[in-house]
C-alpha positions in Angstrom: 22.4 14.4 15.5 20.7 16.1 12.9 16.6 16.1 12.8 15.1 16.1 9.6 11.9 17.5 8.6 9.4 14.7 7.4 8.8 15.1 3.7 5.4 16.9 2.6 4.1 18.1 -0.2 1.1 17.7 -3.0 0.0 15.9 -6.1 -1.9 18.3 -9.0 -2.5 17.4 -12.5 -0.5 17.8 -15.2 -3.5 18.5 -17.4 -7.3 19.1 -16.3 -8.4 17.0 -19.3 -7.4 13.7 -21.1 -9.0 11.3 -23.4 -9.9 8.2 -22.9 -7.5 5.3 -22.6 -4.6 7.8 -23.0 -1.5 8.7 -20.9 -1.6 11.0 -17.5 0.7 12.7 -15.6 0.3 14.4 -12.7 2.7 17.0 -10.3 4.3 16.1 -7.0 5.4 19.4 -5.6 7.3 19.5 -2.2 6.8 21.6 0.7 9.3 19.4 2.8 11.5 17.1 2.6 15.0 16.7 0.7 14.7 15.5 -3.2 14.4 12.7 -4.9 11.4 11.6 -4.2 9.2 7.9 -3.7 5.4 8.3 -3.8 2.8 5.9 -3.3 -0.6 7.0 -5.3 -3.3 5.2 -6.0 -1.1 2.2 -4.5 1.7 2.2 -7.1 4.8 3.5 -6.2 6.8 6.4 -8.7 10.6 6.4 -7.6 12.8 9.1 -8.8 10.2 11.7 -8.4 11.7 15.4 -8.6 9.6 18.2 -6.9 7.3 20.0 -9.7 8.3 17.9 -12.6 5.5 15.8 -14.3 5.6 11.7 -14.1 3.6 9.3 -16.0 0.9 7.6 -13.9 0.0 3.7 -14.9 -2.2 2.6 -15.9 -3.5 4.7 -18.1 -7.3 5.7 -17.4 -10.5 5.1 -18.6 -13.0 7.1 -16.2 -12.8 10.2 -14.2 -10.6 9.0 -11.6 -9.4 10.7 -7.9 -5.6 10.3 -7.4 -4.9 9.6 -3.9 -0.8 10.5 -2.5 -1.1 7.9 0.5 3.2 8.1 1.4 6.2 9.9 0.5 9.5 9.1 1.4 12.7 11.3 1.0 16.4 10.8 0.1 16.7 10.6 3.6 14.5 7.6 4.1 12.2 9.7 6.0 8.7 8.8 5.6 5.4 10.5 5.5 2.1 8.0 5.5 -1.2 9.7 4.5 -0.4 13.3 4.2 
């Protein structure tokens, strides 16, 4: 039996400032687990995320927004809730 570490990681912004109504990009950086990852951010699931690579967030934002990472699932189906 192999015991796998739970996935873990952080979100960061692709850009500190964006114009209202434009596309936002985030970067998920894994500190544990096996990619690719599925992450849930602000209630939306993003699949096939590669650690360290930018991904587009939907919908486009119209005001200052906080992005909350609430679930990480790795390629081994290991899951971390509320990292």
